[in-house]
VEXLUM-133248 format. One record per residue (C-alpha): residue in one letter; y, z, x. Coordinates in pm, whole numbers. Each point is the difference from the previous one (the first is absolute). Layout:
N
SITE   resn        Y        Z        X
SITE      A        Y        Z        X
...
//
This chain:
855
SITE   resn        Y        Z        X
SITE      M     1967    -6249    -7698
SITE      N      348     -101      175
SITE      V     -162     -308      204
SITE      W      189       95      347
SITE      L     -177      375      -85
SITE      K     -349     -201       29
SITE      R      110     -189      270
SITE      G       66      320      203
SITE      V     -305      183      -85
SITE      F     -209     -291       83
SITE      S      168      -66      323
SITE      L      -23      385      110
SITE      V     -376       -9     -121
SITE      L      -53     -273      221
SITE      A      159      148      299
SITE      L     -157      283      -26
SITE      L     -348     -195      -17
SITE      V      158     -251      286
SITE      A       48      345      196
SITE      V     -386      116      -96
SITE      V     -100     -299      105
SITE      G      184      -13      306
SITE      L      -88      349       87
SITE      A     -342      -14      -82
SITE      I      -46     -341      207
SITE      F      173      205      294
SITE      L     -212      311      -39
SITE      L     -298     -217       57
SITE      T      132     -230      318
SITE      F      235      293      205
SITE      N     -177       90      287
SITE      P      170      322      172
SITE      N     -181      -27      306
SITE      A      205     -278       80
SITE      Y      284      244       93
SITE      K     -212      172      271
SITE      S      139     -165      277
SITE      R      353       34     -152
SITE      L      -37      389      -14
SITE      E     -155       46      313
SITE      Q      290     -220      176
SITE      I      245      242     -235
SITE      V     -129      350      143
SITE      F       -5     -144      363
SITE      D      367     -164      -12
SITE      R      115      346     -168
SITE      Y     -221      265      202
SITE      A     -163     -210      271
SITE      R     -322      158      -78
SITE      T     -341     -226     -131
SITE      L      -79       27     -371
SITE      T     -342     -162      -37
SITE      I     -159      -68     -354
SITE      D     -388      -62       10
SITE      G      -95       13     -342
SITE      D      155     -187     -315
SITE      I      273      100     -185
SITE      S        1       13     -345
SITE      L      314      -42     -234
SITE      S       80      -10     -393
SITE      L      352      -50     -121
SITE      F       52      138     -361
SITE      P       88      280     -100
SITE      R      -34      104      323
SITE      I      -73     -145      360
SITE      G     -326      166      133
SITE      L      -83      -15      311
SITE      A     -390       60      176
SITE      V       -5       -4      349
SITE      S     -298       63      221
SITE      Q      -24       25      385
SITE      V      375       24      102
SITE      S       67      187      360
SITE      L      343      -10      159
SITE      S       71       12      387
SITE      N      211      207      169
SITE      R      338      -90      126
SITE      Q      -22     -306      255
SITE      A     -359       76       45
SITE      D     -345      -76     -108
SITE      D     -153      301      -45
SITE      T      -14      110     -383
SITE      F      242      250     -153
SITE      I     -136       23     -333
SITE      S     -304     -180     -192
SITE      I      -91       28     -377
SITE      D     -329     -137     -165
SITE      S      143      -55     -315
SITE      A      312       53     -241
SITE      R       69      -42     -345
SITE      F      355       39     -175
SITE      A      221     -207     -294
SITE      V      375      -13       36
SITE      A      170      -43     -363
SITE      I      216     -346       45
SITE      W      298       87     -227
SITE      P      118      323      211
SITE      L       27     -252      330
SITE      L      271     -198     -193
SITE      S      218      325       73
SITE      N     -181      131      330
SITE      Q     -207      235     -134
SITE      L     -350      -68      141
SITE      V     -182      190     -262
SITE      V     -401       51      126
SITE      D     -283       59     -251
SITE      H     -239      265      149
SITE      V     -114      -88      385
SITE      A     -343       46       72
SITE      I     -133      -63      409
SITE      T     -311       41      170
SITE      G     -125       35      348
SITE      L      376       94      143
SITE      K      -33        4      398
SITE      A      330       91      229
SITE      W       61       37      357
SITE      L      308      235       22
SITE      V      147       63      343
SITE      R      271      189      152
SITE      D      119     -102      387
SITE      S      147      200      260
SITE      H      335      -46     -114
SITE      G      -79      134     -355
SITE      R        5     -327     -153
SITE      F     -264      -97     -281
SITE      N     -191     -335      -53
SITE      F      135      -42     -341
SITE      S      383       97       55
SITE      D      135     -356        4
SITE      L     -165      -46     -349
SITE      L      218      320     -148
SITE      G      390     -127       95
SITE      A      200     -300       93
SITE      D      -89     -239      287
SITE      E      209     -214      209
SITE      R     -224     -238      -40
SITE      A      133     -266     -302
SITE      A     -188        6     -318
SITE      P      -98     -327     -183
SITE      D      230      -76     -331
SITE      A     -277       81     -281
SITE      A      167     -288     -219
SITE      E     -150     -251      288
SITE      V     -327      128     -150
SITE      T     -137     -180     -280
SITE      G     -227       34     -256
SITE      P     -161      286     -203
SITE      L      -27      224      316
SITE      A      361       -2       58
SITE      V      -12      342      -96
SITE      V     -196      125      283
SITE      A      241     -167      215
SITE      R      268      177     -160
SITE      A     -175      323       41
SITE      I      -94      -23      357
SITE      A      351     -131      129
SITE      P      260      297      -90
SITE      R      371      -73       68
SITE      P      160       36      363
SITE      G       69      417      -17
SITE      G     -406      116      -53
SITE      R       51      -39     -356
SITE      S     -145     -231     -308
SITE      D      191      -64     -294
SITE      L     -354       18     -184
SITE      N      -40      349     -179
SITE      I     -378       80       48
SITE      D     -183      153     -287
SITE      I     -406       43      -18
SITE      A     -163      151     -240
SITE      G     -270      196      191
SITE      L     -191      -56      315
SITE      E     -338       68       83
SITE      L     -162      -49      339
SITE      K     -363       32       90
SITE      G     -191      -13      323
SITE      G      320       31      219
SITE      Q      -23      109      383
SITE      I      276       12      194
SITE      H       -4       76      402
SITE      Y      290      123      124
SITE      L       85       62      383
SITE      D      261      189      182
SITE      Q       60     -205      373
SITE      A      254      307       18
SITE      D     -218      292       -6
SITE      G     -333     -171       10
SITE      L      -90      112     -352
SITE      S     -290     -188     -164
SITE      T      -57       18     -368
SITE      T     -196     -199     -298
SITE      L       41       62     -371
SITE      S     -295     -137     -197
SITE      G     -130       16     -326
SITE      I      353      -35     -118
SITE      E        7       11     -398
SITE      A      337      -10     -132
SITE      N      184      -43     -348
SITE      T      345       -8      -91
SITE      G      233        8     -298
SITE      R      269     -211      -56
SITE      V      157     -146      304
SITE      T      352      -52      -29
SITE      F      283      -72      279
SITE      D      159      341      108
SITE      Q     -206      214     -281
SITE      P     -245      272       -9
SITE      F     -364      -82      -96
SITE      D     -302      144       42
SITE      V     -255       19      250
SITE      S     -364      130       57
SITE      L     -198      -97      381
SITE      R     -296       82       60
SITE      A     -148      -99      391
SITE      K     -178      138      258
SITE      I      127       37      365
SITE      A     -174      -51      278
SITE      G       94      -36      402
SITE      A     -163       95      360
SITE      D      365       61      140
SITE      P       -1      259      -87
SITE      V     -279       56     -215
SITE      Q       66      -52     -360
SITE      D     -257       57     -300
SITE      A      177       96     -302
SITE      Q       48      -90     -408
SITE      L      347      -51     -112
SITE      Q      124       23     -381
SITE      A      414       22      -89
SITE      Q      178      -74     -276
SITE      A      365      -38      -12
SITE      L      284     -157     -180
SITE      L      127     -272      251
SITE      R      315     -182       16
SITE      L       61     -263      242
SITE      D      261     -221      136
SITE      P     -102     -167      330
SITE      A      320     -230        7
SITE      R      212      303       94
SITE      Q     -262      226      109
SITE      G      -31      262     -254
SITE      Y     -319      176      -86
SITE      S      -66      289     -250
SITE      A     -314      204      -99
SITE      Q       14      263     -284
SITE      K     -241      177     -167
SITE      I     -224      -32      329
SITE      N     -378      105      -24
SITE      V     -195      -53      335
SITE      Q     -288      114       64
SITE      L     -187       -4      310
SITE      N     -380       88       84
SITE      G     -200      -17      340
SITE      R       71      -49      383
SITE      L      388     -108      133
SITE      G        4       15      306
SITE      N      -44      342      142
SITE      L       27      145     -374
SITE      D     -335       36     -103
SITE      Q     -167       92     -311
SITE      A      353      -31     -157
SITE      E      114       57     -333
SITE      A      383     -141       -8
SITE      A      224      -32     -281
SITE      L      354     -124      -39
SITE      K      251        4     -292
SITE      G      382      -28      -44
SITE      S      195     -308       19
SITE      L      140     -146      295
SITE      A      242     -289       43
SITE      Y      112     -206      287
SITE      K      296     -282       50
SITE      G      -61     -183      311
SITE      A      350     -178      -24
SITE      E      190      316      -16
SITE      R     -247      232      181
SITE      R      -51      256     -255
SITE      F     -317      229      -80
SITE      A      -39      203     -281
SITE      A     -244      268     -138
SITE      D      -51      198     -292
SITE      N     -234      274     -132
SITE      L     -195      -90      298
SITE      A     -358      177        5
SITE      L     -205      -62      312
SITE      T     -353      191       57
SITE      I     -259      -32      240
SITE      R     -327      142       28
SITE      G     -305      -50      267
SITE      E      -63      -39      351
SITE      I      139      -55      306
SITE      V     -214     -125      243
SITE      G       46     -121      393
SITE      A      136      165      308
SITE      H      184      243     -218
SITE      P     -210       85     -323
SITE      I      105      180     -290
SITE      A     -219      116     -269
SITE      N       75      112     -395
SITE      L      341     -203       71
SITE      K      169       80     -279
SITE      A      381     -167      -13
SITE      S      291      -62     -271
SITE      L      348     -169       43
SITE      G      212       61     -277
SITE      A      380      -99      -82
SITE      S      199      -35     -304
SITE      Q      235     -215      146
SITE      L       85     -185      302
SITE      R      209     -305      105
SITE      L       87     -168      340
SITE      D      258     -245       58
SITE      Q       20     -165      297
SITE      A      265     -204      -21
SITE      Q      245      280     -165
SITE      M     -168      243      240
SITE      E      -75      263     -291
SITE      L     -309      215      -60
SITE      Q      -67      231     -273
SITE      V     -275      226      -34
SITE      A     -116      268     -248
SITE      K     -265      179      -74
SITE      L     -200     -121      304
SITE      A     -318      219       39
SITE      L     -271      -70      260
SITE      R     -345      245       14
SITE      A     -275      -39      161
SITE      E     -301      184      137
SITE      G     -367      -42      184
SITE      Q     -214      101      289
SITE      D      -41     -115      270
SITE      R     -302      139      260
SITE      G       16      386     -146
SITE      R      368      -31      -67
SITE      Q      193       26     -319
SITE      L      333     -213       14
SITE      V      227       35     -270
SITE      L      339     -195      -43
SITE      A      275       18     -207
SITE      V      352     -189      -16
SITE      D      282       21     -250
SITE      A      346     -175      -35
SITE      P      180      113     -309
SITE      S      284     -246       -2
SITE      L      104     -207      305
SITE      A      322     -277      -19
SITE      I      146     -184      252
SITE      S      241     -269      -26
SITE      P      275     -183      217
SITE      Q      246      263     -165
SITE      S     -218      336       29
SITE      A     -335      217       51
SITE      Q      -89      293     -155
SITE      A     -341      141      -62
SITE      D     -165      324     -142
SITE      P     -179      168      308
SITE      L     -330     -176       87
SITE      V     -320      170      119
SITE      A     -326      -76      119
SITE      T     -300      224       93
SITE      F     -284      -75      184
SITE      K     -322      273       36
SITE      S     -301      -48      200
SITE      T     -298      264      -19
SITE      N     -343      114       92
SITE      D     -178      361      123
SITE      Q      171      -34      305
SITE      V      351     -169        2
SITE      A      252       -6     -257
SITE      L      323     -250       70
SITE      A      294       -5     -219
SITE      M      266     -205        8
SITE      S      373      -27     -236
SITE      L      229     -244       53
SITE      G      368       65     -188
SITE      L      266     -233      -19
SITE      E      346       89     -165
SITE      G      337      -44      -23
SITE      L       37     -387      -26
SITE      T      337     -184       43
SITE      G       97     -312      136
SITE      N      -14     -339     -108
SITE      A     -284     -293       -2
SITE      R      107     -114      358
SITE      Q       41      386      132
SITE      W     -137      299     -163
SITE      Q      -62      345      115
SITE      F     -219      295      -78
SITE      R      147      316       57
SITE      T     -327      162       64
SITE      A     -312     -146       86
SITE      S     -237      274       57
SITE      L     -376       60      121
SITE      D     -233      300      -14
SITE      T     -343        6      116
SITE      A     -253      257       29
SITE      L     -341      -19      182
SITE      T     -251      262      -50
SITE      Q     -328       38      221
SITE      D     -186      273      130
SITE      Q      215      228     -153
SITE      R      324     -117      190
SITE      L      272     -142     -191
SITE      L      214     -308      183
SITE      R      293      -76     -172
SITE      L      285     -253       57
SITE      K      370       -2     -210
SITE      F      250     -197       88
SITE      T      320     -168     -162
SITE      S      205     -278       49
SITE      P      272     -190     -171
SITE      L     -186     -384      -59
SITE      A      258     -309       31
SITE      W      -92     -378      -58
SITE      D      178     -304       41
SITE      T     -146     -272     -206
SITE      S      185     -313      139
SITE      L      -73       89      366
SITE      R     -340      118     -114
SITE      K       25      347      233
SITE      G       21      377      -73
SITE      A      -55      332      106
SITE      L      -59      377        4
SITE      T      322       60      164
SITE      A      -29      424       50
SITE      I     -366      123       -9
SITE      Q      -46      379       21
SITE      G     -296      167      -52
SITE      D     -240      242       99
SITE      V     -373       13      106
SITE      S     -184      335        2
SITE      L     -394       92       14
SITE      R     -132      321     -164
SITE      E     -312      169     -103
SITE      S       -5      -56     -322
SITE      A      -43      363     -119
SITE      Q      276       93      222
SITE      K      391      -20      -29
SITE      Q       69        0      391
SITE      A      -33     -358      156
SITE      L     -230      -84      298
SITE      A      239     -237       82
SITE      E      349     -163     -126
SITE      F      261     -196      117
SITE      P      330     -168     -156
SITE      L       55     -406       37
SITE      I      282     -230      -15
SITE      G       45     -404       30
SITE      S        9     -272     -174
SITE      L     -192     -345      -83
SITE      H      144     -359       -9
SITE      L     -197     -269     -157
SITE      D      155     -362       46
SITE      L     -215     -286     -197
SITE      L      194     -337       82
SITE      Q      -62      150      400
SITE      D     -324      154     -114
SITE      V       28      301      177
SITE      L      -46      360      -42
SITE      D      158      252      209
SITE      V      -94      395      -10
SITE      D      235      279      199
SITE      L     -146      357      -53
SITE      S       65      309      143
SITE      A     -135      360       37
SITE      V       14      328      136
SITE      I     -383       98       71
SITE      D      -96      321      159
SITE      G      361       88      103
SITE      S       43     -414      161
SITE      Q      101     -293      -79
SITE      A     -229     -310     -111
SITE      I      102     -326      -79
SITE      L     -156     -328     -176
SITE      K      149     -351       17
SITE      S     -185     -296     -120
SITE      T       51     -365     -112
SITE      T     -160     -167     -187
SITE      T      -12     -375      -53
SITE      G     -223     -297     -192
SITE      L      -11      243     -311
SITE      D     -251     -265     -163
SITE      D     -223       63      325
SITE      P      185      284      167
SITE      Q       14       72      376
SITE      T      137      342       82
SITE      I      136       83      339
SITE      F       68      423       16
SITE      S       94      262      234
SITE      L      -51      367      -40
SITE      S      125      281      209
SITE      A      -14      367       41
SITE      E      108      290      180
SITE      R     -290      228     -106
SITE      L     -253      -17     -213
SITE      L     -303      257     -161
SITE      L     -270     -195     -150
SITE      D     -217      289      -64
SITE      P      141       71     -375
SITE      W        7     -409      -81
SITE      L     -343      -43       80
SITE      P     -325       88     -281
SITE      R     -181      294       92
SITE      D     -302        9      219
SITE      A     -307     -123     -187
SITE      A     -303       37      184
SITE      V     -202     -283       15
SITE      A     -310       52     -176
SITE      P     -350      -83      227
SITE      V     -206     -317     -114
SITE      A     -321      120     -160
SITE      P     -288      -89      200
SITE      D     -207     -333      -33
SITE      S     -287      196     -164
SITE      A      -92      376     -120
SITE      P     -236      189      151
SITE      A     -389      -47      -51
SITE      V       -5      299     -176
SITE      Q      260      170     -182
SITE      P       13      378      -17
SITE      D      -63      240     -319
SITE      T      384      -11     -203
SITE      A     -115      150     -300
SITE      D      212      335       89
SITE      Q      242     -194      163
SITE      P      361     -134     -128
SITE      A       -4     -377      -67
SITE      A      117     -202      321
SITE      A      358     -119       15
SITE      Q       19     -388      -94
SITE      P      165     -164      335
SITE      P      339       10      -36
SITE      A      188     -369      -95
SITE      E       94     -222      289
SITE      T      359      -40       87
SITE      P      107     -325      -45
SITE      I      214     -224      195
SITE      D      212     -298     -120
SITE      L      210     -226      212
SITE      A       29     -244     -282
SITE      W      395      105       17
SITE      L      -21     -158      358
SITE      K      -25     -385     -147
SITE      G      285     -173      -84
SITE      Q      227      137      235
SITE      N      225     -105      263
SITE      I      174      325      177
SITE      K       84       53      356
SITE      G      197      256      133
SITE      D       53      307      225
SITE      V      -52      350      -43
SITE      S      148      264      266
SITE      I       18      339      -18
SITE      A      110      237      253
SITE      D     -203      304     -117
SITE      L     -350      -43     -191
SITE      R     -208      271     -117
SITE      V     -304      -14     -158
SITE      H     -271      260      -37
SITE      D      154      223      262
SITE      M      -18     -310      225
SITE      Q      365      -87      184
SITE      L       34     -352       91
SITE      T      376     -111      136
SITE      Q      132     -352       71
SITE      V     -204     -132     -270
SITE      A       46     -386      -50
SITE      L     -193     -192     -259
SITE      P       18     -377       -9
SITE      I     -143      -86     -325
SITE      Q     -100     -370     -126
SITE      L     -157      -97     -352
SITE      A     -110     -339      -83
SITE      G     -300     -176     -152
SITE      G     -177      343      -89
SITE      V       18      171      337
SITE      L      217      302      102
SITE      A       61      -51      381
SITE      V      152      287      204
SITE      P        1     -243      319
SITE      A       92      291      241
SITE      F       81      348      -89
SITE      S       77      249      271
SITE      A      129      388       16
SITE      D       11      242      238
SITE      L     -283      311      -25
SITE      Y       26      320      123
SITE      G      103     -118      364
SITE      G     -158     -293      -16
SITE      S      -10     -337     -228
SITE      A     -199     -175     -309
SITE      V        3     -366       32
SITE      G     -182     -238     -255
SITE      Q      -55     -255     -259
SITE      L     -106       56     -370
SITE      Q     -110     -257     -219
SITE      L      -92       14     -396
SITE      A      -96     -312     -179
SITE      V     -162     -120     -354
SITE      N     -112     -336      -69
SITE      Q      -63     -254     -254
SITE      A     -343      154      -29
SITE      A      158      347      -73
SITE      A     -169      100      365
SITE      Q      203      312      105
SITE      T       11       35      393
SITE      L      184      261      224
SITE      A       22      -86      396
SITE      L      149      291      264
SITE      K       28      -28      345
SITE      M      237      306      150
SITE      D       10      147      407
SITE      L       92      349       81
SITE      D      151       68      327
SITE      K       68      358      201
SITE      V       10      155     -362
SITE      S       12      363       53
SITE      A     -330      105     -185
SITE      A       83      368      -95
SITE      P      272      -68     -250
SITE      L     -169     -329     -134
SITE      M     -293      228      -59
SITE      Q      165      269     -184
SITE      A      149     -275     -160
SITE      L     -338     -176     -134
SITE      T     -204      341      -25
SITE      G      240      306      -34
SITE      H     -170      141      308
SITE      N      128      -12      347
SITE      L     -320      -44      187
SITE      L      -21     -276      253
SITE      S      339      -78      213
SITE      G       50     -235      299
SITE      R       84     -362       42
SITE      A     -139     -211     -275
SITE      A      -30     -413      -19
SITE      A     -180     -138     -271
SITE      Q      -75     -357     -152
SITE      L     -117     -107     -382
SITE      D      -94     -376      -78
SITE      L     -143       52     -372
SITE      K      -68     -247     -286
SITE      T     -144       25     -337
SITE      Q        3     -134     -350
SITE      G      -53       90     -367
SITE      T      134      100     -325
SITE      S      -41      390       41
SITE      L       56      286      251
SITE      Q     -401       34       17
SITE      A      -52     -375       75
SITE      W      234        4      247
SITE      M     -133      246      158
SITE      Q     -359     -151      -35
SITE      A      146     -308      160
SITE      L      168      178      302
SITE      S      -30     -173      307
SITE      G      125       -7      350
SITE      R       71      193      277
SITE      V      129      373       53
SITE      S       75      128      376
SITE      W      188      278      181
SITE      Q       61      150      298
SITE      V      166      352       98
SITE      R      116       99      349
SITE      E       47      334      153
SITE      G      -47      210     -307
SITE      A     -159      304     -189
SITE      V     -188       85     -258
SITE      H      136      332     -189
SITE      G     -232      251     -130
SITE      V     -268       -5      247
SITE      D      -74       86      347
SITE      A     -285     -200      131
SITE      A      -48      183      311
SITE      Q        7      343     -140
SITE      T     -249     -102     -310
SITE      L     -270     -159      233
SITE      T       27      337      206
SITE      E      -57      204     -302
SITE      L     -234     -268     -131
SITE      A     -202       10      358
SITE      A      -34      381      -18
SITE      S      -90       14     -347
SITE      L     -341     -220       50
SITE      G      -67      216      309
SITE      N       21      290     -180
SITE      I     -201     -118     -318
SITE      A     -260     -172      231
SITE      K      -31      399      128
SITE      G      -33       81     -322
SITE      R      345      148      -99
SITE      M      217     -141     -276
SITE      D      376       43      138
SITE      A      259     -184     -227
SITE      V      224     -293      111
SITE      S      350       17     -107
SITE      S      174     -216     -189
SITE      P       72     -328      174
SITE      F      316      -78     -160
SITE      D      341      171       58
SITE      L      297     -177       -2
SITE      R       77      242      325
SITE      R     -233     -226      170
SITE      S      -25     -334      129
SITE      T     -213     -261      173
SITE      L      204     -247      277
SITE      F     -169     -348       14
SITE      S      120     -300      235
SITE      T      -94     -255     -268
SITE      L     -148      -56     -378
SITE      D      -43     -343      -51
SITE      G     -142     -127     -311
SITE      R      -94     -323     -194
SITE      V     -161      -83     -332
SITE      D      -86     -355      -99
SITE      L      -40      -68     -369
SITE      K     -183     -246     -219
SITE      N       27      -49     -365
SITE      G       61      390      -22
SITE      Q     -229      147      224
SITE      G      121      125      367
SITE      Q     -195       43      334
SITE      V      152      212      252
SITE      T      -30     -260      317
SITE      K      182      288      207
SITE      L       61      373       27
SITE      Q       98      145      305
SITE      V      199      367       35
SITE      N        3       79      337
SITE      T       54      403      137
SITE      A      -52      168      292
SITE      S     -313      190     -145
SITE      V     -122     -252     -241
SITE      R      -43     -357     -123
SITE      V      -26     -127     -308
SITE      T     -107     -355     -135
SITE      A     -197     -158     -276
SITE      G     -343      -41        4
SITE      K     -234     -181     -314
SITE      P       11       -7     -272
SITE      A      417      -26      -38
SITE      T       59     -157     -259
SITE      L      266       88     -321
SITE      D      -56      -78     -341
SITE      V      432     -119     -145
SITE      P     -107      -64     -364
SITE      R     -196      349       -4
SITE      Q      220      184      237
SITE      Q     -293       81      195
SITE      L     -120        3      359
SITE      D     -313       19      213
SITE      L      116       96      372
SITE      Q     -169      136      297
SITE      L      237      161      282
SITE      L     -143        4      324
SITE      I      137      355      148
SITE      Q      -94       32      351
SITE      V      126      276      224
SITE      A      136      -85      317
SITE      T     -239      -40      297
SITE      R      295      177      225
SITE      P      198      192     -228
SITE      P      331      165      143
SITE      K      -84      263      283
SITE      A       95      295     -251
SITE      L     -265      -97     -247
SITE      Q     -306     -113      236
SITE      D     -154      313       -9
SITE      A        8       43     -410
SITE      L      -87     -356      -76
SITE      R     -257      -48      274
SITE      S     -279       29     -234
SITE      L      179     -287     -220
SITE      A      120     -213      295
SITE      G     -147     -360      -61
SITE      V      -95       55     -341
SITE      T       58     -272     -316
SITE      I       -1      190     -289
SITE      P      -50     -241     -335
SITE      V      206       95     -325
SITE      Q      -73     -136     -309
SITE      L      262      -33     -248
SITE      T      -70     -147     -360
SITE      G      142      -54     -341
SITE      A      362        5     -140
SITE      W      216      -40      290
SITE      V      265      268     -136
SITE      A     -257      250        8
SITE      P     -302      -99      176
SITE      D     -315      217       65
SITE      Y     -144       -6      352
SITE      A     -292       58      183
SITE      V      -87       67      339
SITE      Q     -268     -190      170
SITE      W     -182      263      188
SITE      D     -337     -155       45
SITE      A      187     -262      187
SITE      I      188      228      249
SITE      R     -165      -18      339
SITE      N       79      314      128
SITE      Q     -280      310      111
SITE      T      234      307     -160
SITE      I       37     -221     -354
SITE      Q     -369     -101       -2
SITE      Q      -88      354       43
SITE      V      196      103     -291
SITE      V     -121     -292     -235
SITE      K     -369      106       87
SITE      S      102      360      -43
SITE      G       83      -96     -374
SITE      L      329      -67      -23
SITE      M     -105     -382      -91
SITE      G     -179      163     -301
SITE      L      264      242     -115
SITE      L      239     -323       16
SITE      K     -164     -174     -241
SITE      G      -23      264     -235
SITE      N     -331      203       99
SITE      D       94      359       80
SITE      P     -217       49      334
SITE      I      315      186      143
SITE      D     -114      347     -155
SITE      Q     -247      -11      268
SITE      L      253       27      254
SITE      L      229      230     -211
SITE      P      -93      435       77
SITE      E      -83      165     -322
SITE      P      290       76     -221
SITE      E       69      348       53
SITE      T        6      262     -255
SITE      E      379      106       16
SITE      P      277     -193     -165
SITE      A       54     -347      225
SITE      A      391      -56       77
SITE      P      140     -301     -217
SITE      A     -102     -309      147
SITE      V      256     -168      166
SITE      D     -127     -292      165
SITE      K     -225     -270     -161
SITE      D     -356     -117      110
SITE      P       60      -38      419
SITE      V     -191     -353     -100
SITE      E      261     -120     -239
SITE      R      248      120      257
SITE      I     -162     -197      276
SITE      G       23     -299     -256
SITE      N      358       82      -70
SITE      A      104        5      348
SITE      L     -153     -333       80
SITE      K      149     -137     -304
SITE      G      349      143      136
SITE      L       -3     -172      319
SITE      L       55     -341     -221
SITE      G      313      181     -167
SITE      Q     -148       27     -376
//
């Protein structure tokens, strides 16, 4: 062998031996923990964050740089609180790729990761400075010597936000992770715990597989759900580029107001923050569950799909293909269905076009059906200014066999640069009809416009209609659309409300608190009807509203009542609807008062009404209220009522306050008190003598009884009324209230004793006829339903010799159901008797007394 070759081989072996021995000596003597302070200083200089390594660093150098650390934490920028901490982490870096700026890392294992992510009120995250360039000068990595120089190179990116290093991680395994997220802008607080994550090979700006399991928990809003996700991710933080393909996300549990959720998301998403571009392909989101809270929805089923969605904010481009939204659920007995379809939509700075867009909504239950259809057609313009040739809305509401329909169309324009738009020429029709009939109960056309300005935060509405042959105008301005405040005015020349009001529904009397002790035998009787369901009252719509305005109507008619010059100032705020001082002219007099409806945070619903009537003509008022003209005169009344509850029946049970009235120089029509008393006195005298003369019917519209005063007052507490004053004065009688004198409003019952006192000095023309009843007080007891009460004359309490003689002769027994009157009647003749024309004379007497009350 050549001597020089031998020397070369020997020298190489010797060098290799020296290198191995030197490396062994280095490994035995090198202490990586000596670099802790230097690493901490680098991090602080570069990011103004404090890096703390409480555990030991273990290091191996060949063939890979193996690094294991424990108890590591990193603070927030320029703060002492922790941003992220790790219990332990292990990874190895290949040495040779570092020479060509390749950071090749073997499998990374991290346990006990904890992170606190915060988004401030300006939308900035507490890790934003770690993803991009920073104004602070970075330390030169060349200044860092030794085996850990690679770490300095990794954390010290070049100006411009990109590092020269190309990262390549064989795989990442995360166990026992925990992430706390706080959004200071909207108050959202969420914790992801028990995080188990695995990835495939992670290479800079290359797709890699990710699988994730975690538990979501939080108190504001309530969160308690399990999350599973798989996707093919691509991350480029330097360019703010993020994408996810083959997404398969499953969520089960509670997330805010969505409870018992089963949610799934599939498709592909991509976002480029630097270019402000978002894209979605083959997107499919499905949700099942229950929505809880103030507006609960049961059996929710919703899906959102789109074959393509592109949004480029920088270039002002939007593309949508085959977007479809479907949702259905149940809201307190109502079935809700929503559908939205956008087959094709493309908007750019040069053009705008779209296929017709359609949205429908339905809400149905046993009593009410609501259907709405919205259509948009004929899109033109460009991304800055676009217009729909026709925007149409068709709404149909069916209730109690009535169909209310609203249809309107208008061009729709929008200016994106000025952020303002308008429905420029609204044309529509409103109609109300019986659903089984073609003829409309009421209908009117309307025209107007609507303008929205998002820069000024203003919505203006101007509508005009021809109602009942006269003009009505509505104008409103709403400001602060995030927390809207509306000011409006509504004026109408003539308005007939009857067709628009719900049909009258009798309020079912509330059942007694306890059943009778002995129940009648009902074996042969039909089953008793179930009590009607309560009529609910829902004032939840008062919440969250801030509205102020004035309503003026020259001629208002409701339930045959006519009010003129009606003025209603309205204020709605804080869940309280107040009419502080309404006024109207009413049949020659006036009506003034105030009204308040309120619902508080505890959902208590209250009503308060105060109203005064003055110098009102009683005849047309009674005709409008009852359909009969039984009373005339000049009337005044005062109402001061309060109540609360969630149904009409509950309002009746809680009704409290007072009602009083005064009528002067009027007449009760249909009854002539003087004539009736004359006939009554004569009949009683004849019965005492054994003759059964008939008493004519006391009610005849051709008769009337003049009175000087008719006053009354009822005090109410919790639905129970006490007649504290009742006084009717005529020339021949005086009527007052005795005891008991109560009204039961919920059950619509009364128990009222009326004292009819014959005048001691009746008019001269009646003095002889009424001499036998002069000064006599006749008590009459009214009981039962107040619409048709039973009455009974308390004969035993009448202090009159003639009446006492009648009672003793058997009249009282007859009134109780016996038949002693037969003793007073002559034997029946053998010849056929003439057809009876008059009723039992005793019944006539009672009817006569009842007639004095105007029954």
